[in-house]
KOLDREN-824179 format. One line per 5 residues: number of its first residue (from 1); their letters; for each residue x negated, y negated, z of N, C-alpha, C. Coordinates in nm, 3 decimals. Atoms other than C-alpha are relative to their C-alpha. Example, Ala and Ser with C-alpha at 12.3 -4.5 7.8 and 13.67 -1.06 7.14 Angstrom:
2
1	AS	-0.089,0.119,0.000,-1.230,0.450,0.780,-0.090,-0.120,0.000 ~ 0.082,0.119,-0.006,-1.367,0.106,0.714,0.077,-0.109,0.073
END
This chain:
178
1	MTIKE	0.108,-0.050,0.081,-6.276,-14.143,6.268,-0.076,-0.118,-0.060 ~ 0.082,0.109,0.055,-6.564,-14.370,6.167,-0.021,0.021,-0.150 ~ 0.030,-0.010,0.143,-6.666,-14.441,5.809,-0.107,0.106,-0.023 ~ 0.104,-0.103,0.014,-6.978,-14.226,5.858,0.060,0.140,0.012 ~ -0.064,-0.131,-0.016,-6.760,-13.937,5.977,0.084,0.035,-0.123
6	IIYKA	-0.079,-0.024,0.122,-6.529,-13.976,5.676,-0.092,0.043,-0.114 ~ 0.096,-0.032,0.106,-6.830,-13.969,5.442,-0.056,0.141,0.020 ~ 0.052,-0.133,-0.031,-6.970,-13.661,5.616,0.103,0.107,-0.039 ~ -0.106,-0.096,0.032,-6.635,-13.478,5.586,0.025,0.006,-0.151 ~ -0.024,0.002,0.144,-6.591,-13.589,5.225,-0.110,0.078,-0.073
11	EKRFK	0.108,-0.074,0.065,-6.934,-13.456,5.124,0.013,0.150,0.023 ~ -0.024,-0.143,-0.025,-6.854,-13.124,5.293,0.111,0.051,-0.091 ~ -0.112,-0.037,0.087,-6.529,-13.115,5.099,-0.043,0.006,-0.146 ~ 0.048,0.003,0.137,-6.706,-13.206,4.774,-0.078,0.128,-0.036 ~ 0.075,-0.124,0.026,-6.927,-12.897,4.811,0.092,0.114,-0.043
16	KIQLI	-0.094,-0.109,0.024,-6.617,-12.676,4.792,0.101,-0.030,-0.110 ~ -0.100,0.040,0.100,-6.424,-12.862,4.522,0.005,0.100,-0.115 ~ -0.024,-0.080,0.120,-6.276,-12.648,4.250,0.061,-0.095,-0.103 ~ -0.057,0.085,0.104,-6.220,-12.838,3.926,0.132,0.058,-0.048 ~ -0.133,-0.039,0.047,-5.861,-12.829,3.807,0.003,-0.023,-0.150
21	DYLYG	0.007,0.015,0.146,-5.854,-12.761,3.435,0.137,-0.003,-0.067 ~ -0.134,0.004,0.058,-5.477,-12.774,3.389,0.069,-0.135,0.021 ~ -0.054,0.134,-0.021,-5.426,-13.143,3.482,-0.087,-0.102,-0.072 ~ 0.075,0.111,0.059,-5.524,-13.459,3.297,-0.056,-0.088,0.111 ~ 0.054,0.100,-0.092,-5.744,-13.713,3.472,-0.139,0.034,0.050
26	FQIQP	0.136,-0.017,-0.049,-6.086,-13.764,3.618,0.001,0.055,0.142 ~ 0.013,-0.066,-0.130,-6.195,-13.556,3.917,-0.143,-0.013,0.050 ~ 0.133,-0.003,-0.062,-6.485,-13.563,4.159,-0.057,0.139,-0.022 ~ 0.065,-0.128,0.029,-6.733,-13.291,4.068,-0.054,0.066,0.127 ~ 0.059,-0.070,-0.114,-6.860,-13.022,4.306,-0.141,-0.053,0.030
31	NTKFT	0.132,0.041,-0.051,-7.166,-13.117,4.515,-0.031,-0.148,-0.016 ~ 0.019,0.145,0.006,-7.116,-13.491,4.466,-0.038,-0.051,0.138 ~ 0.044,0.062,-0.125,-7.285,-13.703,4.732,0.019,-0.151,-0.012 ~ -0.009,0.145,-0.002,-7.265,-14.066,4.835,-0.140,-0.060,-0.013 ~ 0.127,0.069,0.015,-7.539,-14.307,4.736,-0.022,-0.093,0.120
36	KGISR	0.040,0.086,-0.111,-7.725,-14.521,4.987,0.074,-0.134,-0.003 ~ -0.065,0.130,-0.010,-7.558,-14.837,5.112,-0.094,-0.112,-0.037 ~ 0.080,0.118,0.032,-7.682,-15.189,5.055,-0.038,-0.072,0.129 ~ 0.051,0.071,-0.117,-7.858,-15.429,5.290,0.097,-0.109,0.047 ~ -0.080,0.112,-0.052,-7.701,-15.696,5.512,-0.019,-0.126,-0.085
41	KEIDQ	0.028,0.116,0.084,-7.871,-15.959,5.297,0.080,0.008,-0.131 ~ -0.077,-0.017,0.124,-7.707,-15.814,4.983,0.149,-0.021,0.027 ~ -0.141,0.021,-0.036,-7.370,-15.812,5.161,0.027,-0.150,0.015 ~ -0.015,0.145,-0.015,-7.419,-16.178,5.258,0.008,-0.069,-0.137 ~ -0.002,0.058,0.134,-7.488,-16.258,4.891,0.134,0.030,-0.070
46	LEILF	-0.130,-0.034,0.059,-7.170,-16.076,4.786,0.112,-0.086,0.059 ~ -0.100,0.088,-0.062,-6.970,-16.281,5.035,-0.001,-0.138,-0.066 ~ 0.010,0.128,0.071,-7.099,-16.593,4.860,0.067,0.012,-0.137 ~ -0.060,-0.024,0.131,-6.997,-16.447,4.521,0.153,0.000,0.010 ~ -0.145,-0.010,-0.015,-6.645,-16.369,4.646,0.060,-0.127,0.060
51	GFKFP	-0.048,0.125,-0.057,-6.614,-16.695,4.841,0.069,0.015,0.135 ~ -0.056,-0.020,-0.134,-6.510,-16.546,5.176,-0.078,0.110,0.073 ~ 0.064,-0.102,-0.084,-6.639,-16.336,5.465,0.078,0.130,-0.011 ~ -0.061,-0.132,0.012,-6.573,-15.962,5.440,0.049,0.052,0.134 ~ -0.043,-0.067,-0.124,-6.381,-15.757,5.697,-0.115,0.086,0.055
56	WEYRE	0.107,-0.077,-0.066,-6.604,-15.576,5.949,-0.009,0.141,-0.056 ~ 0.003,-0.137,0.051,-6.503,-15.232,5.817,-0.058,0.007,-0.142 ~ 0.056,0.000,0.134,-6.592,-15.326,5.460,-0.151,-0.018,0.006 ~ 0.145,0.016,-0.019,-6.933,-15.447,5.573,-0.061,0.133,0.044 ~ 0.049,-0.130,-0.046,-6.978,-15.114,5.756,-0.004,0.099,-0.117
61	MLLTF	-0.003,-0.089,0.115,-6.876,-14.926,5.441,-0.117,-0.029,-0.093 ~ 0.109,0.036,0.091,-7.124,-15.118,5.224,-0.137,0.034,0.057 ~ 0.126,-0.039,-0.063,-7.402,-15.054,5.475,-0.020,0.152,-0.004 ~ 0.005,-0.145,-0.008,-7.316,-14.682,5.482,-0.018,0.065,-0.137 ~ 0.012,-0.056,0.134,-7.273,-14.606,5.111,0.041,-0.104,-0.103
66	SNLDT	-0.040,0.093,0.105,-7.234,-14.779,4.778,0.082,0.067,-0.109 ~ -0.077,-0.066,0.104,-7.093,-14.515,4.545,-0.021,0.151,0.006 ~ 0.022,-0.144,0.015,-7.093,-14.153,4.431,-0.117,0.020,-0.096 ~ 0.120,-0.022,0.081,-7.405,-14.003,4.274,0.026,0.076,-0.130 ~ -0.033,-0.082,0.117,-7.223,-13.799,4.006,0.125,-0.058,-0.067
71	PTISI	-0.120,0.052,0.066,-6.978,-13.919,3.740,0.118,0.096,0.017 ~ -0.119,-0.084,-0.006,-6.623,-13.794,3.761,0.018,0.067,-0.138 ~ -0.016,-0.081,0.120,-6.511,-13.538,3.502,0.147,0.017,-0.033 ~ -0.136,-0.025,0.046,-6.196,-13.492,3.294,-0.004,0.115,-0.100 ~ -0.009,-0.116,0.089,-6.108,-13.160,3.130,0.137,-0.002,-0.066
76	NPEDK	-0.125,0.002,0.073,-5.843,-13.164,2.860,0.071,0.135,0.018 ~ -0.070,-0.128,-0.023,-5.583,-12.900,2.962,0.037,0.073,-0.129 ~ -0.037,-0.063,0.127,-5.496,-12.838,2.597,-0.120,0.052,-0.078 ~ 0.124,-0.045,0.065,-5.858,-12.789,2.489,-0.112,-0.007,0.104 ~ 0.095,-0.004,-0.113,-6.087,-12.683,2.776,-0.143,-0.039,-0.040
81	SDIQY	0.134,0.040,0.044,-6.394,-12.758,2.562,-0.011,-0.153,-0.013 ~ -0.003,0.147,0.008,-6.289,-13.127,2.549,-0.021,-0.055,0.141 ~ 0.037,0.048,-0.134,-6.472,-13.261,2.854,-0.056,-0.140,-0.013 ~ 0.052,0.137,-0.003,-6.535,-13.627,2.931,-0.056,-0.029,0.138 ~ 0.058,0.047,-0.125,-6.754,-13.785,3.197,0.020,-0.150,0.007
86	NQDNF	-0.023,0.142,-0.018,-6.660,-14.124,3.334,-0.132,-0.067,0.036 ~ 0.127,0.067,-0.026,-6.964,-14.349,3.312,0.015,-0.122,0.090 ~ -0.022,0.110,-0.094,-6.803,-14.620,3.524,-0.024,0.049,0.141 ~ 0.015,-0.034,-0.140,-6.876,-14.628,3.894,0.134,0.046,0.057 ~ -0.123,-0.040,-0.067,-6.622,-14.451,4.114,0.055,-0.120,0.076
91	FYNYP	-0.035,0.124,-0.069,-6.612,-14.751,4.348,-0.063,-0.114,-0.080 ~ 0.062,0.114,0.064,-6.671,-15.096,4.206,-0.130,-0.033,0.073 ~ 0.129,0.041,-0.055,-7.036,-15.191,4.257,-0.018,-0.148,-0.032 ~ 0.017,0.143,0.022,-7.092,-15.560,4.306,-0.146,-0.037,0.023 ~ -0.070,0.097,0.084,-7.218,-15.790,4.170,0.028,0.047,-0.143
96	EDYDK	-0.012,-0.037,0.142,-7.238,-15.594,3.840,0.143,0.028,-0.046 ~ -0.137,-0.028,0.041,-6.869,-15.493,3.839,0.098,-0.114,0.031 ~ -0.086,0.112,-0.040,-6.737,-15.833,3.950,0.095,-0.040,-0.113 ~ -0.085,0.043,0.113,-6.610,-15.943,3.606,0.094,0.112,-0.043 ~ -0.081,-0.115,0.042,-6.484,-15.593,3.522,0.121,0.020,0.092
101	SRWII	-0.108,-0.023,-0.096,-6.265,-15.590,3.835,0.101,-0.115,0.008 ~ -0.089,0.118,-0.008,-6.099,-15.929,3.779,0.140,0.029,-0.052 ~ -0.132,-0.030,0.055,-5.810,-15.771,3.587,0.102,0.026,0.110 ~ -0.096,-0.036,-0.105,-5.656,-15.642,3.908,0.035,-0.121,0.086 ~ -0.030,0.125,-0.072,-5.682,-15.981,4.079,0.109,-0.076,-0.078
106	NEIAE	-0.103,0.063,0.084,-5.481,-16.118,3.785,0.135,0.071,0.017 ~ -0.125,-0.075,-0.022,-5.223,-15.839,3.833,0.065,-0.038,0.133 ~ -0.055,0.040,-0.130,-5.185,-15.935,4.198,0.062,-0.140,-0.010 ~ -0.053,0.136,0.017,-5.139,-16.302,4.102,0.132,0.002,-0.075 ~ -0.123,-0.010,0.077,-4.874,-16.206,3.846,0.114,0.065,0.079
111	NKFEA	-0.099,-0.075,-0.078,-4.697,-15.986,4.101,-0.013,-0.034,0.150 ~ 0.024,0.047,-0.137,-4.757,-16.195,4.414,0.116,0.034,0.094 ~ -0.117,-0.028,-0.084,-4.403,-16.152,4.545,0.001,0.145,0.046 ~ 0.001,-0.143,-0.034,-4.425,-15.771,4.532,-0.112,0.033,0.097 ~ 0.114,-0.026,-0.088,-4.770,-15.768,4.693,0.028,-0.052,0.141
116	ESVLT	-0.029,0.058,-0.131,-4.663,-16.000,4.974,0.113,0.075,0.070 ~ -0.110,-0.077,-0.060,-4.341,-15.801,5.030,-0.050,0.129,0.064 ~ 0.055,-0.125,-0.051,-4.533,-15.476,5.073,-0.082,-0.025,0.127 ~ 0.085,0.031,-0.115,-4.782,-15.635,5.313,0.084,-0.049,0.119 ~ -0.088,0.049,-0.106,-4.510,-15.815,5.512,0.075,0.116,0.064
121	EAGFD	-0.072,-0.118,-0.051,-4.311,-15.492,5.545,-0.091,0.087,0.087 ~ 0.096,-0.078,-0.079,-4.628,-15.326,5.682,-0.044,-0.075,0.126 ~ 0.029,0.073,-0.122,-4.653,-15.599,5.948,-0.112,-0.101,-0.010 ~ 0.109,0.095,0.016,-4.920,-15.826,5.802,0.054,-0.140,-0.030 ~ -0.037,0.139,0.023,-4.897,-16.207,5.802,-0.068,-0.048,-0.128
126	VSKIV	0.058,0.032,0.130,-4.950,-16.290,5.434,-0.051,-0.144,-0.009 ~ 0.051,0.137,0.001,-5.010,-16.657,5.515,-0.146,-0.005,0.042 ~ 0.139,-0.005,-0.048,-5.347,-16.548,5.658,-0.094,0.073,-0.097 ~ 0.085,-0.064,0.102,-5.478,-16.380,5.338,-0.101,-0.101,-0.053 ~ 0.103,0.088,0.057,-5.809,-16.528,5.221,-0.051,0.050,-0.135
131	GFIPT	0.045,-0.051,0.130,-5.875,-16.302,4.922,0.021,0.149,-0.014 ~ -0.016,-0.141,0.033,-5.889,-15.961,4.764,-0.133,0.054,-0.053 ~ 0.119,-0.066,0.051,-6.169,-15.714,4.691,0.042,0.130,-0.068 ~ -0.027,-0.127,0.067,-6.106,-15.452,4.423,-0.101,0.105,0.046 ~ 0.091,-0.103,-0.051,-6.250,-15.125,4.556,-0.018,0.114,-0.098
136	YHHRV	0.006,-0.115,0.091,-6.163,-14.850,4.310,0.119,-0.008,-0.094 ~ -0.101,0.004,0.105,-5.967,-14.860,3.984,0.112,-0.100,0.035 ~ -0.109,0.094,-0.032,-5.634,-15.008,4.107,0.027,-0.009,0.150 ~ -0.008,0.016,-0.145,-5.702,-15.009,4.481,-0.069,-0.131,0.039 ~ 0.051,0.133,-0.037,-5.760,-15.345,4.648,0.003,-0.019,0.151
141	LVVFE	0.010,0.035,-0.141,-5.880,-15.440,4.993,0.052,-0.143,0.016 ~ -0.056,0.133,-0.025,-5.678,-15.734,5.126,-0.079,-0.061,0.116 ~ 0.086,0.065,-0.099,-5.896,-15.980,5.318,0.080,-0.109,0.070 ~ -0.070,0.097,-0.085,-5.746,-16.178,5.606,-0.100,-0.085,0.077 ~ 0.083,0.082,-0.088,-5.879,-16.453,5.830,-0.056,0.086,0.113
146	DKYLS	0.040,-0.092,-0.106,-5.893,-16.186,6.103,-0.084,0.112,-0.061 ~ 0.092,-0.096,0.062,-6.197,-15.974,6.006,0.015,0.142,0.055 ~ -0.029,-0.134,-0.049,-6.063,-15.679,6.207,0.111,0.066,-0.082 ~ -0.104,-0.054,0.088,-5.785,-15.635,5.949,-0.062,0.038,-0.133 ~ 0.056,-0.044,0.129,-5.860,-15.438,5.632,0.098,0.091,-0.074
151	PVISV	-0.093,-0.086,0.073,-5.544,-15.305,5.463,-0.040,0.013,-0.148 ~ 0.028,-0.025,0.142,-5.570,-15.155,5.115,0.133,0.027,-0.070 ~ -0.120,-0.023,0.081,-5.298,-15.174,4.852,-0.039,0.064,-0.132 ~ 0.018,-0.057,0.132,-5.258,-14.985,4.528,0.088,-0.083,-0.094 ~ -0.069,0.094,0.088,-5.161,-15.213,4.240,0.003,0.054,-0.142
156	WGSDI	-0.017,-0.038,0.140,-5.023,-15.103,3.905,0.115,-0.084,-0.053 ~ -0.102,0.096,0.041,-4.839,-15.400,3.760,0.079,-0.043,0.123 ~ -0.084,0.038,-0.114,-4.544,-15.472,3.988,0.023,0.118,0.095 ~ -0.009,-0.117,-0.087,-4.567,-15.122,4.138,-0.115,-0.009,0.101 ~ 0.101,0.024,-0.102,-4.754,-15.208,4.458,0.042,0.071,0.127
161	IMFGN	-0.027,-0.073,-0.123,-4.776,-14.983,4.763,-0.117,-0.015,0.096 ~ 0.107,-0.008,-0.099,-4.973,-14.966,5.085,-0.073,0.131,-0.023 ~ 0.077,-0.123,0.016,-5.256,-14.716,5.043,-0.083,0.027,0.124 ~ 0.067,-0.017,-0.129,-5.400,-14.764,5.390,0.020,-0.125,0.082 ~ -0.016,0.116,-0.087,-5.325,-14.989,5.684,-0.134,-0.060,0.041
166	NLREY	0.136,0.049,-0.020,-5.703,-15.023,5.720,-0.092,0.077,-0.093 ~ 0.094,-0.060,0.094,-6.012,-14.930,5.522,-0.028,0.147,0.032 ~ 0.024,-0.141,-0.036,-6.075,-14.608,5.717,0.115,0.089,-0.047 ~ -0.115,-0.078,0.045,-5.722,-14.487,5.646,-0.001,0.015,-0.152 ~ 0.011,-0.005,0.146,-5.768,-14.576,5.280,-0.104,0.103,-0.044
171	LKNEL	0.106,-0.093,0.039,-6.098,-14.384,5.257,0.041,0.144,0.024 ~ -0.050,-0.135,-0.024,-5.934,-14.080,5.416,0.099,0.039,-0.109 ~ -0.097,-0.028,0.105,-5.648,-14.104,5.164,-0.070,0.028,-0.133 ~ 0.067,-0.008,0.130,-5.886,-14.147,4.869,-0.095,0.120,-0.007 ~ 0.107,-0.097,0.005,-6.159,-13.901,4.965,0.027,0.135,0.065
176	LRI	-0.023,-0.125,-0.074,-6.017,-13.637,5.197,0.127,0.072,-0.042 ~ -0.124,-0.065,0.044,-5.688,-13.560,5.025,-0.023,0.084,-0.126 ~ 0.035,-0.072,0.124,-5.867,-13.404,4.727,0.026,0.148,0.017
END
């Protein structure tokens, strides 16, 4: 499944979303759509900001979409009238979210052993990592020398798991499991 196909299926799914008012946490709202992607020139500038070339799938993702057009919503299960809207972007938008996303890079540095163990167990050669791109809250795209690789890990302190062996698998996990 291509990134465009994932986005198409996700938008169809978003049309039918029923908000869950008995669970804490932010949710994607019904009828949410993806915003337009960015240009190749803007992607090239982001690569300069990050200091490395992006994986091919991440470039495709950035060309296809940049974010969601509607803020996520949280309904307090104990008081249904207590509704909050998350004003942060669903996905990190760069360059404006660059500084805001640095916290997770620090978490990876502090928990390098755990991160490398998870990636090694999944079959990746951690000696070939060139960097990390925070994608959403505590999800991080791992960038390798080989631009055909694009695994995504979920990082919460030392609790680090694989969230997708590639970016497409990650997007399916994040957007189609709703």
